[in-house]
Structures are given as structure tokens and as C-alpha cells.
SETORVO-906301 format. One record per residue (C-alpha): x, z, y; residue in one letter. Coordinates in steps of 0.25 Angstrom, whole numbers, plus 5000, padded with zeros to 4 digits. Example, Ala and Ser with C-alpha at 12.3 -4.5 7.8 and 13.67 -1.06 7.14 Angstrom:
// residues 2
504950314982A 505550294996S 
This chain:
// residues 490
498752444994M 497752424982K 496652404992R 497452294999S 497852214986R 496452214982S 495952154995R 497052044994I 496652014980S 495252014983A 495351904994S 495351764987P 495551705001V 496851785004L 497351764990V 497051614991G 497751605004A 499051674999I 499051584987T 498951464996A 500051505005V 500951534993I 500651394988A 500851325001V 502251395003V 502651364988S 502251214990V 503051215003F 504251274997F 504151184985S 503951054994Y 505251095002N 506051144990A 506751004988N 507251015003K 507751155002G 506951285004L 506551315018P 507351425026F 508551405017V 509851365025P 510551245019T 511851165021Y 511451025025E 512450905023V 512350755021K 512950655011A 513050505012E 512750434999L 513050284996P 511650284989S 510550394988A 510350364973A 508950414973S 509350544980L 508150604987V 507850724996S 507650844987G 508750814977N 509750924974E 511150934979V 512150994968R 513551034967I 514151044953A 512651044948G 512151154957V 511051134967R 511551164981I 510451094989G 509550974990V 509550834997V 508650845009S 508650705014E 509150565009V 509150455019K 509850315021A 510850285031E 511550155035Q 513050145038L 513650065049D 514149965038D 512749935034G 512750015021R 511650115018S 511950255013I 511150385009A 511250515017V 510850635009A 510550765017T 510850885008M 510451035010K 511351125003L 511451275000D 512251345011K 513051405000S 513851274998V 514151255013E 515051185017P 515351085006I 516751015007P 516650895016E 517250805005D 516150834995S 515550724987T 514050694984V 513450614972L 512050584968V 511850624954R 510650604944Q 509850724940R 508850664930S 508550534923A 507350504932M 508250494944G 508350634951L 509650644959K 510450754965Y 511650754974L 512950804968L 513850864979L 515350884975T 516150974984P 517450924989G 518850994991Q 518850985006S 518951115014S 518051055025E 516551085023G 515450995027L 514651045039P 513151065040Q 512550925041G 513850855037G 513850725029T 514650685016L 515050545018P 514750435009E 516150425004S 515950564997Q 514750514990A 514950464975E 514250344970E 513050384961T 512850324947V 511450344942D 511050364928M 510350224928D 511650164932Q 512350234921W 511350194911F 511550044916N 512950054912M 512649974900F 511849844902Q 510749804893E 511449724883P 512449834881V 511349934879R 510749844869R 512049834861A 512249984861I 510850004856Q 511149904845K 512449964842N 511850104840L 510750044831A 511849984822E 512750104822Y 511550184818G 511250094807G 512650094803G 512850244801F 511450264794A 511650304780A 513150304781R 513450444778G 514350424766A 515150314774D 515350404786I 515950514776N 516950414771T 517350374785I 517650524788I 518450534775A 519250414780D 519550474793L 520950534791P 521650404791P 520950364804L 521350494810L 522850464806R 522650334814L 522050414825A 523250504827E 524050394835P 522750374844V 522750524847G 524250524851R 523850404861N 522750484866L 523650604869S 524650524875S 524950554890R 524850404893Q 523450414887T 523050524897D 521950574888L 522050714896R 521750644909G 520550574902F 520050704897V 520350774910R 519450664917G 518350694907L 518450834910S 518350814925Q 517150724922A 516450824913A 516750934925A 516050844934E 514850824925V 514850974920A 514051024933P 512950924930V 512950934915A 511651004914D 511050914924V 511550794916Q 511150854902A 509750884908D 509750744913M 510050684899F 508950774893V 507950724903Q 508450584900L 508050594886D 506650644890R 506550544901T 506950424892F 505950464881V 504850464891A 505250334897L 505450274884A 503850274882E 503650194895V 504950124896A 504249994892R 503649934900P 503550024912Y 504950074914I 505449934911Q 504549874921D 504849974931S 506349934930I 506049794930T 505249804942E 506149904949G 506949804957V 505749734962Q 505149874966S 506449914973E 506349784981L 504949814984A 505249954989I 506349894998I 505449795004R 504249895006N 505050015009G 505049995024P 503549965024R 503250085016I 504050175026R 503050175037P 501950205027F 502750335023L 502950375037Y 501450355040T 501150435027S 502050545032A 501350555045R 500050555038F 500450665029M 500850745042D 499450715048A 498850755034L 499350895035R 498250955044P 497250895034G 498050965022A 497951095029R 496451075032A 496251045017L 496651195014G 495451235022E 494451135016S 495051155002A 493951254998P 492851155002I 493551044994V 493651144982A 492151174983N 491851034983S 492551014970F 491751134964D 490451064968V 490950924964G 491350964950I 489950984945P 489550854952V 490650784945L 490250834932R 488850784933S 489350654939S 489550584925P 488050594923Q 487850524936L 488950424933Y 488250394919D 486950354927Q 487650274938L 488150154929A 486750124923P 486150154937T 487150054943A 486849954933R 485349964935S 485549954950L 486349834948R 485349764940R 484249804950F 485049744961G 485349614953E 483849594950S 483349484958T 481849534958S 482349674963N 483149614974N 481849524978T 481049654977G 481949734986L 481949624996D 480449624996T 480449774998L 481449765009I 480549655016R 479249735014T 479949865019S 480449785032N 478949735034I 478349875032L 479449945040K 478749925054P 477349965048L 477950085040L 478650135053R 477350135060Q 476450195049V 477450295043T 477450395054P 475950415052A 476250485039Q 477650535041N 477350605055V 475850615056C 475450635041N 474250545042Y 474250505027A 474250645022N 473150685032L 472350565027L 472550605013L 472150745016R 470850705023N 470450615012A 470650735002T 469950825011D 468750725012A 468550734997T 469050884994A 467650944994G 466750924982G 466050994970N 465950974955A 465250834957E 466350774966G 467050774980H 466350774993Y 466650685004V 466650745017R 466050675029A 465750715043V 464750635051S 465150585065V 464050535074L 464550425084P 464250435099S 463050365104I 463050305118G 463650185126P 464650115118N 464750235108A 465050235094E 463550265090G 462950145096N 463249995099P 464249975110S 464749875120S 466149935123G 466950055121I 466450195122A 466750245136N 465850355140G 464450335142G 463250435139G 463050465124I 462150565117I 462650695122P 463050805112P 462350935113A 462851005126G 463650895132G 463850745137V 464650655127D 465250525131K 465850415122S 467350365124F 468150275115L 469350345109H 470150245101S 471650255096N 471850135086P 473350155085Y 473650305087P 475150355087N 475650405073T 477050435077A 477450295074A 478750225080P 478450155093G 477250235097Q 477250295111S 476950435106T 477450505093R 476150575089E 475150575077C 473850535085E 472750495075P 471850615072G 472750705082N 472050695096P 472150815106P 471450935102A 470650935114E 469950805111W 469250875100Y 468650985109N 467250955116P 467550885129G 468950855126G 468750715121W 469250615132P 468150555140N 468750425141S 469150305133V 470350335124Q 471050205117I 472450225111G 473350345110N 472850485114I 473550525127P 474750625124G 475550655111N 474650715100Q 475950755092G 476250725078V 475650855072Q 474550825061T 474350905048A 475250935036F 476450875043Q 477950915039T 479050945048N 479650815043A 478450735048Q 478450805061L 479850765063N 479850625058W 480350525067V 480050375066T 481250275068K 
């Protein structure tokens, strides 16, 4: 057992996988908690409401202040007479099944910010509402929201009440002695109040029925007293927070509220296709979200690499502004633009020449060989200076040969024979050799690179040779790199 635990704890991959599974299951249950926990049987009924009153899916259903379920769906339905009502689907605990069929429902306010819940009041009927049954609209009570209750007093009345409170406060201020005098004079007032008390206790006054009605009202309110008390506590905090932004933001929002509702009514049907399309998009996005789990380590590694880069970015940003200003001045300069245009024209003129000449160095390495030979020519020397190396070459002598006047090209003919053989003179000329340039018939480095047998005795062609040497002499010269051997002209 110890060995097994140590192996599990020593595997970061296994620990991470278990943690990820737990997190996914927790998110799943949290997301679906408002619609009821999965695998838990429920008692589903419906209720017709004259108005949804901002009731939404996920709101609680309560009986006497106790949560017994949730509202799973709220949708609109049009009656035969043209009126529209709201139909709320409730998922209730199996413990309350069945509820009496004459039960009533009422949308109540839970908080000052508009959160609602559905109050279900069981009736007295012995017949229960079956699974999937519906409470008719006649058994739904009319909802009165807190904003409607606060609007009971119109603005002129509210201003008058505020003024009265301010004046009464000023009237009672520093009047302690006078109040004591009033208390001392109360006995005569109480004697006059005695007949009033008899009238209140009379059967005709029915004070008992009034108190009994208050008691019934208090009994109705008692189950939700804690909720209402908490609501008023939260109201104080809410109004304190709202007071800081009441003007002009909330005031403007109330003023523009009607126009906003009208805009929503106009644009709602247009937005609905967008919402449907968004839902389909999210369904299509699910495979990508699953694939994101596999690519998450790569993304995390990119963040690890990117953080040091971002930390050094401010230094780059500091240099970008002056660099951009310099580039702007450079671009706005007339002389610079004229010079750039001249360079572009020069480049276009030189481009054909360079395209032909460039391979002589980029492929055949002739410039390097020329510099090497020039260096070798003056490499030898002593304390007095460098030697210049020279090799004497005696031209051939014969008809039209290089060593005597001629009337045509050298094309054989007898000449002074070398020791041990017969020599003949033939013109060999290649004024435009192949240098691996574009457009040439053969890609080769021909100058200074004839076939090896031409250097052997008797190997020199006994005929006039004008133009390129037959065959491909290759691109191999000396001191070339692989890049030069593989360089291709375009």
C-alpha cells in the first residue's frame, strides 16, 4: 500500500489528470445546479401567470419561505382571445407531490436588484395536481414589485414629505424642556382620550376585526420575514452605493429606459437569429474546446517563453518612436526620394548585366581565383622586396602561326617540330565561354577548365576550335563552397 501511494503521488501526470476530472465534474454540477441536480427525481408542474414579472429560469420556488424547487423554464404563450401570458415550468421536490389543485402562485421579490422567486401557496382541495399538470391563470395572484410600491407617492408628494421631515426636525431641535412640559400636561389629554378609547372598543367599531386582519397579514408575511428583513438591509447598502452614481448615470438610465425598451422591442426579432446562430456556433466550437485541452501545455509554454520577451519589449518600444520619426523624415525628404528613384532606375539598368556576370563569382569563384593568383604572383621575395613571377612562352612558328606574320587563321601546316615529334598549329578561340550564366546552353565553368586530356601530349585537338569546348566541363573550380556549387540563377 505504501508503495502504491508513493507511485501515485510521484506521477504529476496522474495527479493532474485526477485534478482536471474533478474540476470538470465540479463545473458541470455547478453549471446545472440552477436547473436541478442530475439523477435526482423531481415533480414537474406548470403555472400560468398573467406576467412573468422578470421571473427567469433558475429562480427558486418556495412554500412558506422554504425552497422546494426551481423554475426550469419560462416561456410566452398566446391565448385564443389574443392575450399573451407566461407559462412557468417548475421542478419540485418529490416530498411535496402532489400539491392541491387549487393552489395559488405569486411572483415575489427577493432582493432590491430585481431577483425574484415563485411563491407557491397550497390550497385546501383533496385533489392533487398530477405530474405535468398546470395551475390556471385564475389561480395566479397579481404581482406588485418594489418599484411600483415606491412609486405610490408621486414626485410632488415625495418633495413635500422631505420638506415636512426637514421642518419637523428643525422644530424639535433644542426643544427638550418644552417636550417635558407637554408630558406634564398629558393627564388632561388622556381624560379626553377616554371616550375615544370607548369608541374604539365598541362592537360597532370592530377593532377586534381590524386587529385580526392585521394578525392574518402578519401571518402571511411571517414566513418571508427574514427574506424581507434581509432585503431591507441590502436595500440600505444598495442605495448607499447607488447614491454615488445616481446622478447622472442612473438618472440618465431611467430617462432613456423607455427608448431602450422600444429599441429592444424593435430589434429583438432581428437579434433572435443571431442568438440561434451563436448557439450553433458554440456547439461547433465544442470539439475545438476539447482539443484546447491537448494544446494547453504548448500554449502555456509559449507564455513562459513570451514573458521574458515582453519584459524586454519596453526597451524596443522606446526605440521604435524615434526610429519611426526618423523614417518618416527620411521618407518625406525630396532629395531622399529622388535618390531612391535614381537607385531603382540604376538597379533596373544593371539587373541584366549583373544577372549575366554574377554567376562568374557566385558559382565559378573566378574573382577569388583572380585575387589568389595575383597574390601568388608577388608572394615570393627577400629583404629587398617581392619577386614577380614570370614564365616564358614561345609562340609557334609556321604558316599563319603566332610567331610570324599570317594571312589567315592557323589551321595546321608544318612548323618547327619539337624534339621527338611533329607539331601543327591550329586556332583555338573561345571569346564568350560559359560561366553558368542564365540563357547559356550548358551550365559550366568553362574558362581555365578544359578537359584534362588536352594538357597531355597529343591530346590537343588537331583541328580549328572556335567557341565553346564540346561537352560539359562542370562547375568545379577551386575553393568553392557547397552554396556556390548549388547556386541556381533565375
